[in-house]
Jmol script that loads the backbone (N, CA, C; Angstrom):
load data "model"
ATOM      1  N   MET A   1       0.821  -1.193   0.000  1.00  0.00           N
ATOM      2  CA  MET A   1       0.000   0.000   0.000  1.00  0.00           C
ATOM      3  C   MET A   1       0.869   1.262   0.000  1.00  0.00           C
ATOM      4  N   PHE A   2       1.867   1.300   0.876  1.00  0.00           N
ATOM      5  CA  PHE A   2       2.699   2.499   0.968  1.00  0.00           C
ATOM      6  C   PHE A   2       3.570   2.688  -0.263  1.00  0.00           C
ATOM      7  N   ASN A   3       3.820   1.604  -0.990  1.00  0.00           N
ATOM      8  CA  ASN A   3       4.593   1.718  -2.224  1.00  0.00           C
ATOM      9  C   ASN A   3       3.830   2.498  -3.286  1.00  0.00           C
ATOM     10  N   ASN A   4       2.511   2.547  -3.186  1.00  0.00           N
ATOM     11  CA  ASN A   4       1.689   3.277  -4.146  1.00  0.00           C
ATOM     12  C   ASN A   4       1.518   4.742  -3.768  1.00  0.00           C
ATOM     13  N   LEU A   5       1.703   5.062  -2.505  1.00  0.00           N
ATOM     14  CA  LEU A   5       1.434   6.423  -2.049  1.00  0.00           C
ATOM     15  C   LEU A   5       2.441   7.439  -2.569  1.00  0.00           C
ATOM     16  N   LEU A   6       3.701   7.112  -2.526  1.00  0.00           N
ATOM     17  CA  LEU A   6       4.729   8.065  -2.953  1.00  0.00           C
ATOM     18  C   LEU A   6       4.623   8.402  -4.441  1.00  0.00           C
ATOM     19  N   PRO A   7       4.519   7.406  -5.342  1.00  0.00           N
ATOM     20  CA  PRO A   7       4.362   7.770  -6.758  1.00  0.00           C
ATOM     21  C   PRO A   7       3.081   8.558  -7.028  1.00  0.00           C
ATOM     22  N   ALA A   8       1.991   8.191  -6.360  1.00  0.00           N
ATOM     23  CA  ALA A   8       0.738   8.921  -6.555  1.00  0.00           C
ATOM     24  C   ALA A   8       0.876  10.362  -6.075  1.00  0.00           C
ATOM     25  N   PHE A   9       1.512  10.541  -4.926  1.00  0.00           N
ATOM     26  CA  PHE A   9       1.719  11.880  -4.395  1.00  0.00           C
ATOM     27  C   PHE A   9       2.608  12.706  -5.314  1.00  0.00           C
ATOM     28  N   LEU A  10       3.667  12.098  -5.828  1.00  0.00           N
ATOM     29  CA  LEU A  10       4.585  12.818  -6.713  1.00  0.00           C
ATOM     30  C   LEU A  10       3.909  13.227  -8.018  1.00  0.00           C
ATOM     31  N   VAL A  11       3.236  12.288  -8.662  1.00  0.00           N
ATOM     32  CA  VAL A  11       2.594  12.593  -9.948  1.00  0.00           C
ATOM     33  C   VAL A  11       1.476  13.611  -9.760  1.00  0.00           C
ATOM     34  N   GLY A  12       0.605  13.384  -8.779  1.00  0.00           N
ATOM     35  CA  GLY A  12      -0.478  14.335  -8.528  1.00  0.00           C
ATOM     36  C   GLY A  12       0.043  15.700  -8.131  1.00  0.00           C
ATOM     37  N   GLY A  13       1.084  15.725  -7.316  1.00  0.00           N
ATOM     38  CA  GLY A  13       1.673  16.996  -6.900  1.00  0.00           C
ATOM     39  C   GLY A  13       2.301  17.755  -8.046  1.00  0.00           C
ATOM     40  N   ILE A  14       2.987  17.037  -8.928  1.00  0.00           N
ATOM     41  CA  ILE A  14       3.602  17.692 -10.089  1.00  0.00           C
ATOM     42  C   ILE A  14       2.531  18.261 -11.012  1.00  0.00           C
ATOM     43  N   LEU A  15       1.480  17.480 -11.266  1.00  0.00           N
ATOM     44  CA  LEU A  15       0.397  17.970 -12.134  1.00  0.00           C
ATOM     45  C   LEU A  15      -0.267  19.213 -11.540  1.00  0.00           C
ATOM     46  N   CYS A  16      -0.516  19.182 -10.249  1.00  0.00           N
ATOM     47  CA  CYS A  16      -1.152  20.338  -9.603  1.00  0.00           C
ATOM     48  C   CYS A  16      -0.204  21.529  -9.521  1.00  0.00           C
ATOM     49  N   ALA A  17       1.081  21.279  -9.323  1.00  0.00           N
ATOM     50  CA  ALA A  17       2.056  22.376  -9.293  1.00  0.00           C
ATOM     51  C   ALA A  17       2.150  23.057 -10.655  1.00  0.00           C
ATOM     52  N   ILE A  18       2.097  22.272 -11.727  1.00  0.00           N
ATOM     53  CA  ILE A  18       2.111  22.857 -13.070  1.00  0.00           C
ATOM     54  C   ILE A  18       0.882  23.735 -13.272  1.00  0.00           C
ATOM     55  N   ALA A  19      -0.278  23.245 -12.839  1.00  0.00           N
ATOM     56  CA  ALA A  19      -1.500  24.047 -12.970  1.00  0.00           C
ATOM     57  C   ALA A  19      -1.403  25.329 -12.150  1.00  0.00           C
ATOM     58  N   GLN A  20      -0.843  25.242 -10.952  1.00  0.00           N
ATOM     59  CA  GLN A  20      -0.700  26.435 -10.118  1.00  0.00           C
ATOM     60  C   GLN A  20       0.255  27.433 -10.749  1.00  0.00           C
ATOM     61  N   LEU A  21       1.329  26.939 -11.353  1.00  0.00           N
ATOM     62  CA  LEU A  21       2.250  27.833 -12.064  1.00  0.00           C
ATOM     63  C   LEU A  21       1.552  28.519 -13.236  1.00  0.00           C
ATOM     64  N   LEU A  22       0.711  27.778 -13.946  1.00  0.00           N
ATOM     65  CA  LEU A  22      -0.039  28.384 -15.050  1.00  0.00           C
ATOM     66  C   LEU A  22      -0.978  29.480 -14.540  1.00  0.00           C
ATOM     67  N   ILE A  23      -1.600  29.246 -13.391  1.00  0.00           N
ATOM     68  CA  ILE A  23      -2.487  30.260 -12.811  1.00  0.00           C
ATOM     69  C   ILE A  23      -1.686  31.492 -12.396  1.00  0.00           C
ATOM     70  N   ASP A  24      -0.551  31.268 -11.737  1.00  0.00           N
ATOM     71  CA  ASP A  24       0.237  32.375 -11.195  1.00  0.00           C
ATOM     72  C   ASP A  24       1.017  33.151 -12.248  1.00  0.00           C
ATOM     73  N   LYS A  25       1.548  32.483 -13.238  1.00  0.00           N
ATOM     74  CA  LYS A  25       2.487  33.112 -14.166  1.00  0.00           C
ATOM     75  C   LYS A  25       1.896  33.474 -15.531  1.00  0.00           C
ATOM     76  N   THR A  26       0.677  33.055 -15.813  1.00  0.00           N
ATOM     77  CA  THR A  26       0.062  33.399 -17.098  1.00  0.00           C
ATOM     78  C   THR A  26      -1.242  34.137 -16.846  1.00  0.00           C
ATOM     79  N   LYS A  27      -1.827  34.621 -17.901  1.00  0.00           N
ATOM     80  CA  LYS A  27      -3.121  35.288 -17.793  1.00  0.00           C
ATOM     81  C   LYS A  27      -4.273  34.329 -18.076  1.00  0.00           C
ATOM     82  N   LEU A  28      -3.980  33.029 -18.120  1.00  0.00           N
ATOM     83  CA  LEU A  28      -5.028  32.040 -18.337  1.00  0.00           C
ATOM     84  C   LEU A  28      -5.933  31.976 -17.111  1.00  0.00           C
ATOM     85  N   THR A  29      -7.225  31.906 -17.353  1.00  0.00           N
ATOM     86  CA  THR A  29      -8.169  31.751 -16.251  1.00  0.00           C
ATOM     87  C   THR A  29      -8.168  30.292 -15.800  1.00  0.00           C
ATOM     88  N   PRO A  30      -8.576  30.034 -14.565  1.00  0.00           N
ATOM     89  CA  PRO A  30      -8.640  28.643 -14.108  1.00  0.00           C
ATOM     90  C   PRO A  30      -9.521  27.759 -14.997  1.00  0.00           C
ATOM     91  N   ALA A  31     -10.604  28.312 -15.527  1.00  0.00           N
ATOM     92  CA  ALA A  31     -11.472  27.521 -16.406  1.00  0.00           C
ATOM     93  C   ALA A  31     -10.731  27.091 -17.668  1.00  0.00           C
ATOM     94  N   ARG A  32      -9.929  27.970 -18.224  1.00  0.00           N
ATOM     95  CA  ARG A  32      -9.163  27.618 -19.427  1.00  0.00           C
ATOM     96  C   ARG A  32      -8.085  26.584 -19.104  1.00  0.00           C
ATOM     97  N   ILE A  33      -7.528  26.662 -17.926  1.00  0.00           N
ATOM     98  CA  ILE A  33      -6.515  25.680 -17.527  1.00  0.00           C
ATOM     99  C   ILE A  33      -7.159  24.309 -17.344  1.00  0.00           C
ATOM    100  N   VAL A  34      -8.366  24.279 -16.803  1.00  0.00           N
ATOM    101  CA  VAL A  34      -9.087  23.008 -16.668  1.00  0.00           C
ATOM    102  C   VAL A  34      -9.327  22.394 -18.044  1.00  0.00           C
ATOM    103  N   VAL A  35      -9.803  23.207 -18.983  1.00  0.00           N
ATOM    104  CA  VAL A  35     -10.034  22.714 -20.342  1.00  0.00           C
ATOM    105  C   VAL A  35      -8.720  22.253 -20.962  1.00  0.00           C
ATOM    106  N   LEU A  36      -7.653  23.010 -20.754  1.00  0.00           N
ATOM    107  CA  LEU A  36      -6.341  22.635 -21.272  1.00  0.00           C
ATOM    108  C   LEU A  36      -5.908  21.283 -20.715  1.00  0.00           C
ATOM    109  N   TYR A  37      -6.102  21.070 -19.429  1.00  0.00           N
ATOM    110  CA  TYR A  37      -5.716  19.801 -18.814  1.00  0.00           C
ATOM    111  C   TYR A  37      -6.523  18.636 -19.377  1.00  0.00           C
ATOM    112  N   VAL A  38      -7.819  18.830 -19.584  1.00  0.00           N
ATOM    113  CA  VAL A  38      -8.639  17.756 -20.151  1.00  0.00           C
ATOM    114  C   VAL A  38      -8.161  17.427 -21.566  1.00  0.00           C
ATOM    115  N   VAL A  39      -7.926  18.454 -22.374  1.00  0.00           N
ATOM    116  CA  VAL A  39      -7.466  18.237 -23.749  1.00  0.00           C
ATOM    117  C   VAL A  39      -6.087  17.579 -23.758  1.00  0.00           C
ATOM    118  N   VAL A  40      -5.192  18.023 -22.893  1.00  0.00           N
ATOM    119  CA  VAL A  40      -3.863  17.409 -22.813  1.00  0.00           C
ATOM    120  C   VAL A  40      -3.986  15.940 -22.404  1.00  0.00           C
ATOM    121  N   GLY A  41      -4.889  15.641 -21.480  1.00  0.00           N
ATOM    122  CA  GLY A  41      -5.111  14.248 -21.088  1.00  0.00           C
ATOM    123  C   GLY A  41      -5.584  13.393 -22.244  1.00  0.00           C
ATOM    124  N   VAL A  42      -6.494  13.933 -23.055  1.00  0.00           N
ATOM    125  CA  VAL A  42      -6.988  13.199 -24.223  1.00  0.00           C
ATOM    126  C   VAL A  42      -5.867  12.990 -25.237  1.00  0.00           C
ATOM    127  N   VAL A  43      -5.130  14.054 -25.537  1.00  0.00           N
ATOM    128  CA  VAL A  43      -4.074  13.969 -26.554  1.00  0.00           C
ATOM    129  C   VAL A  43      -2.961  13.015 -26.108  1.00  0.00           C
ATOM    130  N   LEU A  44      -2.500  13.162 -24.869  1.00  0.00           N
ATOM    131  CA  LEU A  44      -1.425  12.288 -24.389  1.00  0.00           C
ATOM    132  C   LEU A  44      -1.865  10.828 -24.343  1.00  0.00           C
ATOM    133  N   THR A  45      -3.119  10.583 -24.011  1.00  0.00           N
ATOM    134  CA  THR A  45      -3.630   9.213 -24.028  1.00  0.00           C
ATOM    135  C   THR A  45      -3.734   8.707 -25.455  1.00  0.00           C
ATOM    136  N   GLY A  46      -4.179   9.562 -26.355  1.00  0.00           N
ATOM    137  CA  GLY A  46      -4.318   9.167 -27.755  1.00  0.00           C
ATOM    138  C   GLY A  46      -3.008   8.762 -28.403  1.00  0.00           C
ATOM    139  N   VAL A  47      -1.928   9.426 -28.034  1.00  0.00           N
ATOM    140  CA  VAL A  47      -0.623   9.087 -28.618  1.00  0.00           C
ATOM    141  C   VAL A  47       0.149   8.080 -27.761  1.00  0.00           C
ATOM    142  N   GLY A  48      -0.454   7.627 -26.666  1.00  0.00           N
ATOM    143  CA  GLY A  48       0.150   6.585 -25.853  1.00  0.00           C
ATOM    144  C   GLY A  48       1.174   7.036 -24.835  1.00  0.00           C
ATOM    145  N   LEU A  49       1.232   8.329 -24.552  1.00  0.00           N
ATOM    146  CA  LEU A  49       2.223   8.829 -23.599  1.00  0.00           C
ATOM    147  C   LEU A  49       1.713   8.900 -22.159  1.00  0.00           C
ATOM    148  N   TYR A  50       0.399   8.880 -21.960  1.00  0.00           N
ATOM    149  CA  TYR A  50      -0.115   9.049 -20.602  1.00  0.00           C
ATOM    150  C   TYR A  50      -0.269   7.717 -19.866  1.00  0.00           C
ATOM    151  N   GLU A  51      -0.383   6.621 -20.592  1.00  0.00           N
ATOM    152  CA  GLU A  51      -0.539   5.311 -19.955  1.00  0.00           C
ATOM    153  C   GLU A  51       0.630   4.967 -19.032  1.00  0.00           C
ATOM    154  N   PRO A  52       1.891   5.207 -19.423  1.00  0.00           N
ATOM    155  CA  PRO A  52       2.989   4.945 -18.474  1.00  0.00           C
ATOM    156  C   PRO A  52       2.922   5.825 -17.224  1.00  0.00           C
ATOM    157  N   VAL A  53       2.429   7.041 -17.369  1.00  0.00           N
ATOM    158  CA  VAL A  53       2.269   7.927 -16.208  1.00  0.00           C
ATOM    159  C   VAL A  53       1.223   7.349 -15.262  1.00  0.00           C
ATOM    160  N   VAL A  54       0.121   6.831 -15.822  1.00  0.00           N
ATOM    161  CA  VAL A  54      -0.927   6.215 -15.006  1.00  0.00           C
ATOM    162  C   VAL A  54      -0.404   4.945 -14.343  1.00  0.00           C
ATOM    163  N   ASP A  55       0.363   4.155 -15.079  1.00  0.00           N
ATOM    164  CA  ASP A  55       0.931   2.938 -14.495  1.00  0.00           C
ATOM    165  C   ASP A  55       1.857   3.261 -13.326  1.00  0.00           C
ATOM    166  N   PHE A  56       2.610   4.340 -13.425  1.00  0.00           N
ATOM    167  CA  PHE A  56       3.521   4.728 -12.350  1.00  0.00           C
ATOM    168  C   PHE A  56       2.787   5.428 -11.211  1.00  0.00           C
ATOM    169  N   GLY A  57       1.956   6.417 -11.542  1.00  0.00           N
ATOM    170  CA  GLY A  57       1.355   7.275 -10.532  1.00  0.00           C
ATOM    171  C   GLY A  57       0.010   6.833 -10.005  1.00  0.00           C
ATOM    172  N   GLY A  58      -0.661   5.925 -10.676  1.00  0.00           N
ATOM    173  CA  GLY A  58      -1.957   5.439 -10.218  1.00  0.00           C
ATOM    174  C   GLY A  58      -2.956   6.569 -10.040  1.00  0.00           C
ATOM    175  N   ALA A  59      -3.513   6.664  -8.835  1.00  0.00           N
ATOM    176  CA  ALA A  59      -4.532   7.678  -8.557  1.00  0.00           C
ATOM    177  C   ALA A  59      -3.992   9.097  -8.675  1.00  0.00           C
ATOM    178  N   GLY A  60      -2.709   9.281  -8.501  1.00  0.00           N
ATOM    179  CA  GLY A  60      -2.120  10.607  -8.668  1.00  0.00           C
ATOM    180  C   GLY A  60      -2.221  11.106 -10.093  1.00  0.00           C
ATOM    181  N   ALA A  61      -2.377  10.181 -11.043  1.00  0.00           N
ATOM    182  CA  ALA A  61      -2.510  10.552 -12.449  1.00  0.00           C
ATOM    183  C   ALA A  61      -3.951  10.527 -12.930  1.00  0.00           C
ATOM    184  N   THR A  62      -4.818   9.762 -12.257  1.00  0.00           N
ATOM    185  CA  THR A  62      -6.195   9.632 -12.738  1.00  0.00           C
ATOM    186  C   THR A  62      -7.193  10.503 -11.990  1.00  0.00           C
ATOM    187  N   VAL A  63      -6.897  10.902 -10.768  1.00  0.00           N
ATOM    188  CA  VAL A  63      -7.843  11.710 -10.001  1.00  0.00           C
ATOM    189  C   VAL A  63      -7.865  13.177 -10.427  1.00  0.00           C
ATOM    190  N   PRO A  64      -6.725  13.826 -10.696  1.00  0.00           N
ATOM    191  CA  PRO A  64      -6.802  15.217 -11.178  1.00  0.00           C
ATOM    192  C   PRO A  64      -7.566  15.304 -12.499  1.00  0.00           C
ATOM    193  N   ILE A  65      -7.937  16.492 -12.894  1.00  0.00           N
ATOM    194  CA  ILE A  65      -8.801  16.683 -14.057  1.00  0.00           C
ATOM    195  C   ILE A  65      -8.175  16.144 -15.336  1.00  0.00           C
ATOM    196  N   ILE A  66      -6.872  16.053 -15.406  1.00  0.00           N
ATOM    197  CA  ILE A  66      -6.232  15.464 -16.583  1.00  0.00           C
ATOM    198  C   ILE A  66      -6.628  13.992 -16.712  1.00  0.00           C
ATOM    199  N   GLY A  67      -6.945  13.353 -15.602  1.00  0.00           N
ATOM    200  CA  GLY A  67      -7.429  11.977 -15.615  1.00  0.00           C
ATOM    201  C   GLY A  67      -8.792  11.846 -16.259  1.00  0.00           C
ATOM    202  N   PHE A  68      -9.586  12.925 -16.239  1.00  0.00           N
ATOM    203  CA  PHE A  68     -10.878  12.914 -16.931  1.00  0.00           C
ATOM    204  C   PHE A  68     -10.649  12.805 -18.434  1.00  0.00           C
ATOM    205  N   GLY A  69      -9.668  13.541 -18.948  1.00  0.00           N
ATOM    206  CA  GLY A  69      -9.314  13.423 -20.360  1.00  0.00           C
ATOM    207  C   GLY A  69      -8.809  12.031 -20.688  1.00  0.00           C
ATOM    208  N   TYR A  70      -8.033  11.458 -19.782  1.00  0.00           N
ATOM    209  CA  TYR A  70      -7.546  10.084 -19.951  1.00  0.00           C
ATOM    210  C   TYR A  70      -8.724   9.117 -20.032  1.00  0.00           C
ATOM    211  N   ALA A  71      -9.683   9.252 -19.118  1.00  0.00           N
ATOM    212  CA  ALA A  71     -10.846   8.361 -19.115  1.00  0.00           C
ATOM    213  C   ALA A  71     -11.681   8.531 -20.382  1.00  0.00           C
ATOM    214  N   LEU A  72     -11.845   9.775 -20.842  1.00  0.00           N
ATOM    215  CA  LEU A  72     -12.577  10.007 -22.089  1.00  0.00           C
ATOM    216  C   LEU A  72     -11.908   9.295 -23.258  1.00  0.00           C
ATOM    217  N   ALA A  73     -10.610   9.468 -23.394  1.00  0.00           N
ATOM    218  CA  ALA A  73      -9.890   8.862 -24.518  1.00  0.00           C
ATOM    219  C   ALA A  73      -9.921   7.340 -24.444  1.00  0.00           C
ATOM    220  N   LYS A  74      -9.730   6.784 -23.254  1.00  0.00           N
ATOM    221  CA  LYS A  74      -9.786   5.328 -23.108  1.00  0.00           C
ATOM    222  C   LYS A  74     -11.186   4.814 -23.420  1.00  0.00           C
ATOM    223  N   GLY A  75     -12.209   5.536 -22.980  1.00  0.00           N
ATOM    224  CA  GLY A  75     -13.582   5.128 -23.258  1.00  0.00           C
ATOM    225  C   GLY A  75     -13.908   5.169 -24.738  1.00  0.00           C
ATOM    226  N   VAL A  76     -13.434   6.203 -25.416  1.00  0.00           N
ATOM    227  CA  VAL A  76     -13.679   6.313 -26.856  1.00  0.00           C
ATOM    228  C   VAL A  76     -12.984   5.178 -27.597  1.00  0.00           C
ATOM    229  N   SER A  77     -11.740   4.885 -27.248  1.00  0.00           N
ATOM    230  CA  SER A  77     -11.036   3.806 -27.951  1.00  0.00           C
ATOM    231  C   SER A  77     -11.699   2.456 -27.690  1.00  0.00           C
ATOM    232  N   LYS A  78     -12.160   2.234 -26.465  1.00  0.00           N
ATOM    233  CA  LYS A  78     -12.861   0.990 -26.152  1.00  0.00           C
ATOM    234  C   LYS A  78     -14.211   0.937 -26.861  1.00  0.00           C
ATOM    235  N   GLY A  79     -14.903   2.082 -26.923  1.00  0.00           N
ATOM    236  CA  GLY A  79     -16.184   2.142 -27.620  1.00  0.00           C
ATOM    237  C   GLY A  79     -16.047   1.879 -29.106  1.00  0.00           C
ATOM    238  N   ILE A  80     -14.976   2.373 -29.709  1.00  0.00           N
ATOM    239  CA  ILE A  80     -14.743   2.125 -31.136  1.00  0.00           C
ATOM    240  C   ILE A  80     -14.482   0.643 -31.376  1.00  0.00           C
ATOM    241  N   GLU A  81     -13.718   0.013 -30.491  1.00  0.00           N
ATOM    242  CA  GLU A  81     -13.461  -1.421 -30.631  1.00  0.00           C
ATOM    243  C   GLU A  81     -14.749  -2.227 -30.522  1.00  0.00           C
ATOM    244  N   THR A  82     -15.649  -1.802 -29.633  1.00  0.00           N
ATOM    245  CA  THR A  82     -16.867  -2.560 -29.382  1.00  0.00           C
ATOM    246  C   THR A  82     -17.980  -2.228 -30.364  1.00  0.00           C
ATOM    247  N   TYR A  83     -18.246  -0.941 -30.595  1.00  0.00           N
ATOM    248  CA  TYR A  83     -19.421  -0.520 -31.358  1.00  0.00           C
ATOM    249  C   TYR A  83     -19.096   0.117 -32.702  1.00  0.00           C
ATOM    250  N   GLY A  84     -17.851   0.204 -33.055  1.00  0.00           N
ATOM    251  CA  GLY A  84     -17.494   0.841 -34.319  1.00  0.00           C
ATOM    252  C   GLY A  84     -17.606   2.351 -34.209  1.00  0.00           C
ATOM    253  N   LEU A  85     -18.106   2.976 -35.261  1.00  0.00           N
ATOM    254  CA  LEU A  85     -18.169   4.436 -35.307  1.00  0.00           C
ATOM    255  C   LEU A  85     -19.086   5.023 -34.229  1.00  0.00           C
ATOM    256  N   MET A  86     -20.140   4.320 -33.857  1.00  0.00           N
ATOM    257  CA  MET A  86     -21.025   4.816 -32.793  1.00  0.00           C
ATOM    258  C   MET A  86     -20.316   4.864 -31.438  1.00  0.00           C
ATOM    259  N   GLY A  87     -19.259   4.099 -31.291  1.00  0.00           N
ATOM    260  CA  GLY A  87     -18.494   4.106 -30.049  1.00  0.00           C
ATOM    261  C   GLY A  87     -17.783   5.415 -29.793  1.00  0.00           C
ATOM    262  N   VAL A  88     -17.594   6.228 -30.850  1.00  0.00           N
ATOM    263  CA  VAL A  88     -16.971   7.543 -30.670  1.00  0.00           C
ATOM    264  C   VAL A  88     -17.825   8.386 -29.737  1.00  0.00           C
ATOM    265  N   LEU A  89     -19.130   8.313 -29.902  1.00  0.00           N
ATOM    266  CA  LEU A  89     -20.031   9.111 -29.071  1.00  0.00           C
ATOM    267  C   LEU A  89     -20.336   8.439 -27.738  1.00  0.00           C
ATOM    268  N   SER A  90     -20.585   7.145 -27.771  1.00  0.00           N
ATOM    269  CA  SER A  90     -21.025   6.474 -26.549  1.00  0.00           C
ATOM    270  C   SER A  90     -19.880   6.072 -25.626  1.00  0.00           C
ATOM    271  N   GLY A  91     -18.702   5.815 -26.160  1.00  0.00           N
ATOM    272  CA  GLY A  91     -17.596   5.315 -25.340  1.00  0.00           C
ATOM    273  C   GLY A  91     -17.133   6.285 -24.275  1.00  0.00           C
ATOM    274  N   GLY A  92     -16.946   7.542 -24.651  1.00  0.00           N
ATOM    275  CA  GLY A  92     -16.488   8.537 -23.687  1.00  0.00           C
ATOM    276  C   GLY A  92     -17.502   8.797 -22.597  1.00  0.00           C
ATOM    277  N   LEU A  93     -18.781   8.842 -22.981  1.00  0.00           N
ATOM    278  CA  LEU A  93     -19.828   9.074 -21.982  1.00  0.00           C
ATOM    279  C   LEU A  93     -19.966   7.891 -21.037  1.00  0.00           C
ATOM    280  N   THR A  94     -19.869   6.687 -21.577  1.00  0.00           N
ATOM    281  CA  THR A  94     -19.966   5.499 -20.736  1.00  0.00           C
ATOM    282  C   THR A  94     -18.809   5.440 -19.742  1.00  0.00           C
ATOM    283  N   ALA A  95     -17.620   5.767 -20.198  1.00  0.00           N
ATOM    284  CA  ALA A  95     -16.437   5.684 -19.336  1.00  0.00           C
ATOM    285  C   ALA A  95     -16.446   6.725 -18.227  1.00  0.00           C
ATOM    286  N   THR A  96     -17.069   7.859 -18.459  1.00  0.00           N
ATOM    287  CA  THR A  96     -17.027   8.943 -17.475  1.00  0.00           C
ATOM    288  C   THR A  96     -18.357   9.169 -16.765  1.00  0.00           C
ATOM    289  N   ALA A  97     -19.333   8.311 -17.007  1.00  0.00           N
ATOM    290  CA  ALA A  97     -20.668   8.516 -16.437  1.00  0.00           C
ATOM    291  C   ALA A  97     -20.654   8.550 -14.912  1.00  0.00           C
ATOM    292  N   ALA A  98     -19.882   7.681 -14.287  1.00  0.00           N
ATOM    293  CA  ALA A  98     -19.849   7.650 -12.819  1.00  0.00           C
ATOM    294  C   ALA A  98     -19.289   8.951 -12.257  1.00  0.00           C
ATOM    295  N   GLY A  99     -18.225   9.463 -12.851  1.00  0.00           N
ATOM    296  CA  GLY A  99     -17.636  10.719 -12.385  1.00  0.00           C
ATOM    297  C   GLY A  99     -18.560  11.899 -12.585  1.00  0.00           C
ATOM    298  N   ILE A 100     -19.221  11.943 -13.731  1.00  0.00           N
ATOM    299  CA  ILE A 100     -20.163  13.031 -13.997  1.00  0.00           C
ATOM    300  C   ILE A 100     -21.345  12.948 -13.045  1.00  0.00           C
ATOM    301  N   GLY A 101     -21.862  11.738 -12.843  1.00  0.00           N
ATOM    302  CA  GLY A 101     -22.983  11.554 -11.919  1.00  0.00           C
ATOM    303  C   GLY A 101     -22.622  11.942 -10.497  1.00  0.00           C
ATOM    304  N   ALA A 102     -21.423  11.575 -10.061  1.00  0.00           N
ATOM    305  CA  ALA A 102     -20.977  11.934  -8.711  1.00  0.00           C
ATOM    306  C   ALA A 102     -20.845  13.442  -8.569  1.00  0.00           C
ATOM    307  N   ALA A 103     -20.317  14.108  -9.592  1.00  0.00           N
ATOM    308  CA  ALA A 103     -20.170  15.566  -9.531  1.00  0.00           C
ATOM    309  C   ALA A 103     -21.531  16.244  -9.428  1.00  0.00           C
ATOM    310  N   ILE A 104     -22.502  15.753 -10.173  1.00  0.00           N
ATOM    311  CA  ILE A 104     -23.852  16.324 -10.106  1.00  0.00           C
ATOM    312  C   ILE A 104     -24.460  16.082  -8.732  1.00  0.00           C
ATOM    313  N   LEU A 105     -24.330  14.861  -8.219  1.00  0.00           N
ATOM    314  CA  LEU A 105     -24.892  14.535  -6.907  1.00  0.00           C
ATOM    315  C   LEU A 105     -24.254  15.366  -5.799  1.00  0.00           C
ATOM    316  N   PHE A 106     -22.925  15.447  -5.782  1.00  0.00           N
ATOM    317  CA  PHE A 106     -22.244  16.211  -4.741  1.00  0.00           C
ATOM    318  C   PHE A 106     -22.556  17.701  -4.850  1.00  0.00           C
ATOM    319  N   GLY A 107     -22.687  18.201  -6.064  1.00  0.00           N
ATOM    320  CA  GLY A 107     -23.072  19.600  -6.260  1.00  0.00           C
ATOM    321  C   GLY A 107     -24.464  19.877  -5.728  1.00  0.00           C
ATOM    322  N   TYR A 108     -25.374  18.941  -5.963  1.00  0.00           N
ATOM    323  CA  TYR A 108     -26.742  19.096  -5.463  1.00  0.00           C
ATOM    324  C   TYR A 108     -26.767  19.064  -3.941  1.00  0.00           C
ATOM    325  N   VAL A 109     -26.054  18.123  -3.346  1.00  0.00           N
ATOM    326  CA  VAL A 109     -26.013  18.028  -1.880  1.00  0.00           C
ATOM    327  C   VAL A 109     -25.383  19.284  -1.284  1.00  0.00           C
ATOM    328  N   ALA A 110     -24.320  19.786  -1.893  1.00  0.00           N
ATOM    329  CA  ALA A 110     -23.690  21.012  -1.403  1.00  0.00           C
ATOM    330  C   ALA A 110     -24.643  22.190  -1.511  1.00  0.00           C
ATOM    331  N   ALA A 111     -25.442  22.223  -2.577  1.00  0.00           N
ATOM    332  CA  ALA A 111     -26.404  23.310  -2.745  1.00  0.00           C
ATOM    333  C   ALA A 111     -27.493  23.262  -1.680  1.00  0.00           C
ATOM    334  N   LEU A 112     -27.816  22.080  -1.207  1.00  0.00           N
ATOM    335  CA  LEU A 112     -28.830  21.968  -0.161  1.00  0.00           C
ATOM    336  C   LEU A 112     -28.352  22.563   1.160  1.00  0.00           C
ATOM    337  N   PHE A 113     -27.067  22.440   1.439  1.00  0.00           N
ATOM    338  CA  PHE A 113     -26.529  22.896   2.715  1.00  0.00           C
ATOM    339  C   PHE A 113     -25.903  24.283   2.665  1.00  0.00           C
ATOM    340  N   ALA A 114     -25.634  24.793   1.490  1.00  0.00           N
ATOM    341  CA  ALA A 114     -24.984  26.099   1.368  1.00  0.00           C
ATOM    342  C   ALA A 114     -26.033  27.202   1.347  1.00  0.00           C
ATOM    343  N   ARG A 115     -25.648  28.340   1.843  1.00  0.00           N
ATOM    344  CA  ARG A 115     -26.519  29.509   1.794  1.00  0.00           C
ATOM    345  C   ARG A 115     -25.947  30.481   0.785  1.00  0.00           C
ATOM    346  N   PRO A 116     -26.673  30.721  -0.291  1.00  0.00           N
ATOM    347  CA  PRO A 116     -26.150  31.664  -1.282  1.00  0.00           C
ATOM    348  C   PRO A 116     -26.133  33.081  -0.722  1.00  0.00           C
ATOM    349  N   ALA A 117     -25.090  33.791  -1.044  1.00  0.00           N
ATOM    350  CA  ALA A 117     -24.965  35.181  -0.609  1.00  0.00           C
ATOM    351  C   ALA A 117     -24.551  36.021  -1.801  1.00  0.00           C
ATOM    352  N   ALA A 118     -25.056  37.229  -1.843  1.00  0.00           N
ATOM    353  CA  ALA A 118     -24.698  38.137  -2.930  1.00  0.00           C
ATOM    354  C   ALA A 118     -23.257  38.596  -2.750  1.00  0.00           C
ATOM    355  N   LYS A 119     -22.547  38.697  -3.863  1.00  0.00           N
ATOM    356  CA  LYS A 119     -21.180  39.207  -3.802  1.00  0.00           C
ATOM    357  C   LYS A 119     -21.216  40.704  -3.567  1.00  0.00           C
ATOM    358  N   SER A 120     -20.322  41.159  -2.730  1.00  0.00           N
ATOM    359  CA  SER A 120     -20.298  42.604  -2.470  1.00  0.00           C
ATOM    360  C   SER A 120     -19.028  43.230  -2.970  1.00  0.00           C
TER     361      SER A 120
END
end "model"
wireframe off; spacefill off
backbone 0.3
color backbone group
């Protein structure tokens, strides 16, 4: 178990440090950095460069938002193998449905307990 913690911490920490540097040193908004990370995850998975990172870092590579791009790309490739051209649309959604559903559920629960306040 402890053998997995250090690589996960290192990979996740490096990915988050890069994102923080982008926030601090560029004029990119956090939303654009999130989109950039998802696209980079898809591209790196598509060319086969992100799989070794996932094998080494485990959850440190799949839990950050770049892992969402990884899951999308893996789902699309699996969907194409299974369903052909229709797998392009269904594969990514099938692979990420649990994460999307959890985000919606947690957002709803947080909205129930949070009190909205006007910005001043």
